[in-house]
N, C-alpha and C positions, 0 to 999 in steps of 0.2 A: 248813544249816551245822551240822555236828556239833561239840559242844564236850565232849570227854571227857578231854583231856590235862590233868593237874593244873596245869602251868605256865600254859596258856591260861586255865583256869578262875580261877586266882589273878589273872591280869591283868585279867579282867573284873571280879572283885570289888574289886580295887584301884582301878580307875577309878570304879566305882560308889561306893565309899567316898569318893573324892576329890570327886565331884560332890555327894554328900549333905552332906559336911562344909562345902563351899563354899555350900550352900544352893540350888544350882541345881536339883537334883531333891529332891523331898520324899517319903520312903517312906510307903507306905500300909499296910504289913504284908502285902501280896500281891506276889509276884514279878512284875515287869513292869508294875506299876500305880503311877504316880508323879504327884505334883503337880509343877508347874513354877514356878520363881520368875519375878519380873518381868523379870530380866535374861535368863533363858532365853527367855521369850516375846518379848522385844524383838528378840533375834537372829533368831528365827523370823519375826517380823513383817517385819523388814527384808529377810530373804531373799525373802519373798513379794513385797515391793515390787519386788525385782530380777526375780523370775519374771514378774510382771505387765508390767514394762517390756520384758523381752525377748520377750514374746509379743504385744505390742500391735500389731505389724504384721499379725497374723492377724485382727484385729478379731473376736475370738471372742464367742460367746454366753457369758454368765456365769450359772452355776447353782450353788446351794448346797443340798445335801440333808442331812437329819438322818442320824445314823449307824444308822438302822434302815430296812428296806424291806419291802414287802409279801411275806408268806409265800407267797402264790400265785405271785408272780413268781420267788421263790427256787426253787419247784418246777419251773420251766421251764428251769433250767440244771442242769449236772451237778456242781455244787460238792459236794454230799453224797457223790457217788461218788468224787471225787478228793481232797477235803480234809476228811473227817469229823472229824479230830482238831483242826482249826482253827476250826470253825464255832461260832457263838454263837446260841442260840435264846432269845427272850424269853418267859418264862412268868409267869403271874399267877394270883391267886386268883379263881376264877369261881363259887364255891359260895354256899350260903345260910347261915342262922344255925347249923344243926346242923354243917355242914362247918367253919364258922368256929370253933366251940367245939372241935372235934377238932384243928384246925390249931393253935390256941393251946395246947391241952393238950400236943401234941407239942413245940411251941416251948419252952414253959416246962419241960418234962421233959427237954430236951436230946436229943430224938429227931429223926430225919430228917423234917422237915416239908416239905421241898421236893417230895416225891412227891405232896403234896396240891395242888400247883399244876398248872395246865393251860397248854398252848401258847396264846400270844396270836396276834394277826394279823400280828406282825412278827418279822423276824430281824435280827440285827446284821449290818451290811454288812462283807464281807471286803475290798472294794476300793472306792475312791471312785467309780468309773465305773459300778458295778452298777445304781444307781437310775436312771441316765440312760436305758438302753436301752428299758425298757418305755414311757417317755414318747415315744420316737421311732418307735413303730409307725406304719406307713404309708409314703408316698412322700417321699423327701428332695427338697429343692429341687435344681435342676440342678447347682449348685456343691457340693452336699453340705453338711455342717455341721462346724464346729469349735467345741468347747465347753470352757470353762474351769471346772474343778470343784475343790472342796475339801471334805473331810469327815474326821471321826474315823472310823477303821475298827477292827475287832476281829479278832484272831487268837489263839486260845487256845494259847499256847506260853510258859508261865512259865519264866523264866530269870534267872540272875545277870548275864547280859550286858545292860548298860543300853541297848544298841541293839536288843535284842529285846523290845520292849514288847508288851503285850497290847492296849493301846488307844493309837492314835497317829494322826497326821494325814498324809494324802496330798494333794498338789496336782497336778492333772493337766490336760493338754491332750489332748482326745480328738478324733479325726477319724472321721467317718462319711462314706463315699462309695464309690468304685470301689476295686478292688484296688490299682491304681496310685496312687491318691490316698492310701490308707491307708498303703501301704508307703513312699511318699515322705515322708509325715508322720513315720513312725517313724524313718526314716533321717536326716532333717534334724534331728530333735530329739536323736538320739543324738550327733550332732556338736555341736549347739548347747548341749546340756546339759553335755557334757564341757568345752566352752570356758567356760561360766558357772562351773562348780565350780572349774576351774583358776584362773580369775581371782580367786576367793575364797581362793586358796592351798591348795586341796585337790588333791593329785596323783592324780587318779582315772585308772583304766584301764578301757576297755570290754572286757567279756568275754561270750561266749556263755553263756547260763544256762538254767536250767529251773526251773519251779515245784516245790514240795515235794509231788509227788503221793504219795498214800498207798498203802501195801501193796505186794504183789508185782506187781500189775498196774501200779502206779505206775512201776515201773522202765522198762517199755516206753514209757509216756507221756513220761517224762523224756528217754529216748533219741530219741524221735520229735520232741519239741519242739526238742531241740538240733540234730538233723539238718536240720530245716527252718529253723533259725536264726530262730525266731519271737520269741525273747526275748533281749535284751541287758541287762546291768546295768553300771552305773558303780560300780566298787568302789574303796575306799581303806582302808588299814590304820587301825583305831581302837585295838583292843587286841591285834591279832595281825598281824604281817607275813605269816605263812604263810597265814592265813585272813582276807583283807581283807573288809570289810563292804560289802554293796550299799547304796548311799544313794539311788540313782535307778534306775529300770528303764524300758526302752523296749520295747513289746510290739506285735506284729502278731497280731490275733485271727482272721485270715482272715474268713470270713462267719459265724462261729459265733453271734455275738449278732444278726446280721441274720436268720438263720434262726430263732433261738429266739424272737425278738420281732417277726417279720414286718416287718423294716425293708427297704425297697426303694430302689434308685437311681431316678433319673428315667426310665431306659430299662427299668425293670421287673426288673432283676437284684437278687439278694439283696445287701444292702449289706455291705461289709467295714468293719472298724474297726481302729484302732490308737491307742495312747496313750503319752505319757510320764508317769511318776509320780515326783514328787519326794517322798522320805521326809523330811518336815520335821524331825522329832525326830532322826533319824539324821544329817541334815546338820548340825544344831546340835551334836550330840555330836562329830561329826568336826571341826567348827570349834574347839570348846573343847579337844579333844585335840591338835589340830595347833598352835593359836596360844596356848593357855593359858587358864586359868579367869578371868582378868581381861580383860574386853573392852577396857578403856582401854589395855591394853598390846599389843593386836594390831597387826600391821604396818599402817602408814598406807595402803598400797595396798589391803589388804582392807577396812579401815574405809571407804575411799572408795568402793569397789565396792558395799558394802552400805549406804552412806549412814548410817554409825553415828555420825557427828559427831566 
């Protein structure tokens, strides 16, 4: 989503100022990196209770991964080809005493000491489901798998838009199985997710979407993804009616992760996968924008759905 029009930019900054004055977001001095107040967290927690309730019929496995994953696993996917501008790599100091002395000298002298760091064994995860796939290598059970995931994820895109954070949380339900099972999961959650968000007073619309593939080659990737209708987003106006914000996405990955990590169905075929991803901070921001910054003044129907008391 490009944000270049002055009016739109002003709208983003205005809403960010409102959120910080209300104490809901706590600035860190870095665009897109914020602390969250207890009230903000309570809204997210209650929405998650709602998500859990609405997914209970699936009897999913529950997994929680940290926001980093194995660099060797990262090397098995094409993220660096498609999204180099969004990635985050964890570097650390791996030298000895002499190198440490030089590091401190540069640090105290105001020089660029970051070049004295080396890549660690981990990368920051760009989506909550990425750490799952390496753990699923092998043959799936006959019924496939459904997994409930949540994690902080990182995408380097600093912005004045409060909904475009660099570090944020995704809650996902991932399906691993046959092509039909994965696609059915995606389509069912597209409908169910829209119903959930509308019941919370958010007038979302489903739209065919694409990921922000990088560079000239990315234009063809975007077109292909749209033509195959692999990705849908549930969008709602937060700061702009003309450019509504995606707060949830529903994705069909084909057998990409099945091939990358040798995940097979019970009949030996490469497994397909699909997911719904709820953007928890974005959903909270949409709720505050739609219903106001005081939760106790939200409509009774919304408070009831989210069990806000």
